[in-house]
C-alpha positions in Angstrom: 40.4 -24.7 -35.8 41.9 -23.2 -32.5 39.6 -20.0 -32.8 35.9 -22.5 -32.6 37.8 -24.2 -30.0 38.8 -20.0 -28.0 35.6 -20.3 -28.6 33.7 -23.1 -27.0 36.0 -21.9 -24.3 34.5 -18.5 -23.9 30.9 -19.6 -24.9 31.0 -23.1 -21.6 33.5 -20.2 -18.8 29.9 -18.1 -19.5 27.5 -21.7 -18.8 29.4 -22.2 -15.6 29.3 -18.0 -14.8 25.6 -18.0 -15.7 24.8 -21.3 -13.7 27.2 -20.5 -10.2 25.0 -16.4 -9.8 22.5 -18.1 -10.8 22.8 -20.4 -8.0 24.3 -18.0 -5.6 21.3 -15.2 -5.7 19.3 -18.9 -4.8 21.0 -19.2 -2.1 20.3 -15.4 -0.6 17.1 -14.9 -1.9 15.9 -15.6 1.7 12.4 -16.8 1.7 10.2 -17.1 -1.1 6.8 -14.4 -1.2 3.0 -16.5 -0.6 1.4 -15.1 -3.5 -1.7 -12.9 -1.7 -5.2 -12.9 -2.3 -6.8 -9.9 -4.5 -9.8 -8.7 -2.2 -9.0 -5.1 -3.4 -12.9 -5.4 -4.8 -14.0 -6.8 -2.6 -16.4 -4.3 -0.8 -17.0 -6.3 3.3 -12.5 -7.2 3.0 -12.1 -3.6 2.0 -13.9 -3.1 4.8 -11.9 -5.9 8.0 -9.8 -3.8 6.0 -9.6 -0.3 7.4 -11.2 -2.7 11.1 -7.4 -4.0 11.3 -5.5 -1.4 10.0 -6.5 2.0 12.2 -7.2 -0.2 15.3 -3.5 -2.3 15.5 -1.4 -0.1 12.2 -2.3 3.4 13.0 -1.6 3.5 16.2 2.5 3.6 15.1 1.9 4.5 11.6 0.7 7.2 10.2 -1.4 6.9 6.5 -1.3 11.1 5.7 -1.9 10.8 1.4 -5.3 8.9 2.5 -8.4 11.6 4.7 -10.8 9.3 6.3 -13.7 9.7 4.4 -12.5 8.2 1.7 -13.6 5.5 3.1 -16.9 5.9 1.7 -16.1 4.6 -0.8 -15.7 1.1 -0.5 -19.1 1.4 0.7 -19.0 3.0 4.8 -21.4 6.0 5.8 -19.8 9.1 7.4 -21.7 8.3 10.6 -20.3 4.3 10.5 -16.3 6.0 10.0 -16.9 8.1 13.0 -18.5 5.1 14.9 -15.7 3.0 14.8 -12.7 4.2 12.8 -12.3 8.0 14.4 -10.8 6.8 17.9 -9.0 10.4 18.6 -10.2 13.7 18.1 -10.5 13.3 15.0 -12.5 15.0 11.5 -13.8 12.6 9.4 -11.6 15.1 7.1 -8.8 14.3 8.6 -5.6 12.5 7.5 -5.0 9.4 8.6 -2.0 11.0 11.3 -0.6 9.0 13.5 -0.6 9.9 17.3 2.2 8.5 18.5 5.3 11.2 19.6 8.8 10.6 16.2 10.8 11.0 18.4 9.6 8.2 21.3 8.8 6.5 18.7 12.1 6.4 16.9 14.4 6.1 20.5 12.2 2.4 21.2 12.0 0.8 17.8 15.5 3.1 17.0 13.5 4.3 13.4 10.8 6.1 13.2 7.4 4.1 11.9 7.7 4.1 7.8 4.1 5.8 5.8 2.2 3.5 4.7 -0.3 5.1 2.5 2.0 3.5 -0.9 3.6 1.0 1.2 2.0 -1.7 -1.1 3.4 -0.4 -4.5 6.6 0.4 -3.1 7.1 -3.3 -1.6 7.6 -5.2 -4.8 10.2 -7.1 -5.6 11.6 -9.7 -7.3 10.3 -11.6 -5.0 6.5 -10.7 -6.6 3.8 -7.5 -6.0 4.5 -5.4 -2.6 0.9 -6.8 -1.4 3.1 -10.6 -2.0 6.1 -9.0 0.6 3.5 -7.3 3.0 1.6 -11.0 3.3 4.4 -13.1 3.4 6.1 -10.4 6.5 2.7 -9.9 8.1 2.3 -14.4 9.1 6.4 -14.8 9.3 6.8 -13.4 12.9 8.5 -15.7 15.5 9.4 -15.0 19.8 12.4 -13.8 19.8 14.5 -12.8 22.6 16.8 -11.2 21.5 15.9 -8.7 20.0 15.0 -5.8 22.0 11.4 -6.0 21.6 11.3 -9.9 21.3 10.6 -11.1 18.0 12.1 -11.4 14.2 11.0 -12.3 10.9 12.1 -14.4 7.9 11.0 -11.7 5.2 12.5 -8.9 7.1 15.5 -10.3 9.3 16.1 -8.0 12.5 12.9 -6.0 12.1 12.9 -3.7 14.4 8.6 -3.7 14.0 7.4 -6.0 16.7 5.1 -7.9 16.2 0.9 -6.4 16.7 -0.9 -9.0 15.6 0.8 -11.9 17.7 -2.8 -12.4 20.1 -4.6 -12.5 16.8 -2.1 -15.4 15.2 -0.6 -16.6 18.9 2.9 -17.9 19.0 5.2 -19.7 16.9 8.8 -20.5 16.2 10.2 -21.6 13.0 11.2 -25.1 12.3 14.5 -25.5 10.2 15.8 -28.9 8.6 19.9 -29.9 8.0 20.8 -30.0 4.5 23.1 -30.6 2.5 24.2 -28.0 0.1 27.1 -27.7 -2.1 29.5 -29.7 0.6 28.2 -27.8 3.5 25.0 -28.2 5.8 22.3 -25.5 5.5 19.2 -24.8 7.8 16.0 -25.2 5.5 12.6 -23.8 6.5 10.5 -25.9 6.5 6.8 -24.8 8.7 6.2 -23.7 11.7 5.6 -25.1 14.7 2.0 -23.6 16.8 3.7 -22.7 20.2 1.3 -21.0 21.9 -2.9 -21.0 20.1 -4.7 -16.8 19.4 -7.6 -16.0 19.2 -7.8 -17.0 15.4 -7.0 -20.3 13.1 -4.1 -20.4 11.2 -6.5 -19.7 8.4 -8.7 -16.6 9.6 -5.5 -15.2 11.1 -4.2 -15.2 6.9 -7.5 -14.6 5.6 -7.5 -11.3 8.3 -3.7 -10.8 6.5 -5.1 -10.6 3.3 -8.3 -8.7 3.8 -5.0 -5.6 5.6 -3.1 -6.1 2.8 -6.1 -5.9 0.0 -6.5 -3.1 2.0 -3.0 -1.7 1.7 -3.7 -1.8 -2.5 -6.4 -0.5 -2.1 -5.4 2.9 -0.1 -2.4 2.8 -2.5 -4.0 4.0 -5.1 -7.7 4.2 -3.8 -9.2 5.2 -7.6 -7.0 2.1 -9.2 -10.1 0.0 -10.5 -12.4 3.1 -11.7 -9.5 3.9 -13.0 -10.3 0.1 -14.8 -13.0 0.0 -15.6 -12.9 3.1 -17.0 -10.7 2.1 -19.5 -11.7 -1.0 -21.0 -14.5 1.1 -22.1 -12.4 3.3 -23.5 -10.9 0.5 -25.2 -13.6 -0.7 -26.4 -14.9 3.6 -27.6 -11.4 2.6 -29.5 -11.7 -0.5 -31.4 -15.1 0.4 -32.5 -14.6 3.6 -33.8 -11.3 2.8 -36.0 -13.1 0.5 -37.6 -16.2 3.7 -38.3 -12.9 5.7 -40.1 -11.8 2.8 -41.4 -14.8 2.2 -43.9 -15.6 6.4 -43.4 -12.0 6.8 -44.8 -13.3 3.8 -47.5 -16.1 6.3 -48.4 -14.4 9.1 -48.8 -11.5 7.4 -51.3 -13.0 4.9 -53.0 -14.1 7.2 -56.1 -10.2 8.5 -56.3 -8.9 5.1 -56.4 
């Protein structure tokens, strides 16, 4: 009986510990990531995302493992790439390298902007995929006069990157609500208040960021769609071949059995 009582105490203690741990994780987990649209097979969305990437991201960030001519895989011709996406003296066969001086970038932002070639694959976490993270991150900037760049981010607090798309999104501020939690008053994010409109509506901006994130997903593995498509046919072939081999084996051994 004493052993049973001791076992119950252990189980009760473990249950309480797990509950407290889950509560702590929920409190410090930060903002929940929104689900990013998956447009990696939509050529128009990928082309729009590539345009946004070159115009707004490539000024500071490189994609050193991606060549401009690979954009032919998303339906662009070489002439279209030259006319619309080569804004410097780069050639179609060159990799997507930023023209910014690394020393100047470190002086301005405190750190060199990371390479974005596989950024959508490297940012996956407990909150979702890397695309979910980027989709939420690019939609949660807000003005913060206390920061050197004048901007802050709900997903990445104290981020060194300014909001380069602010003209499209406009100026917003987060709205919080004070609630009681475990006897303490905490601020819970409830939504956004638009202070100054951008050139896009909120829906248009979300769609644009969805296209940009889809392009970043595609850029991380341009052959992914081909790999998946070929993989399906390979599995179908193996299934049919397995059936043929099984029946052939039965025909070879029928006389012996």
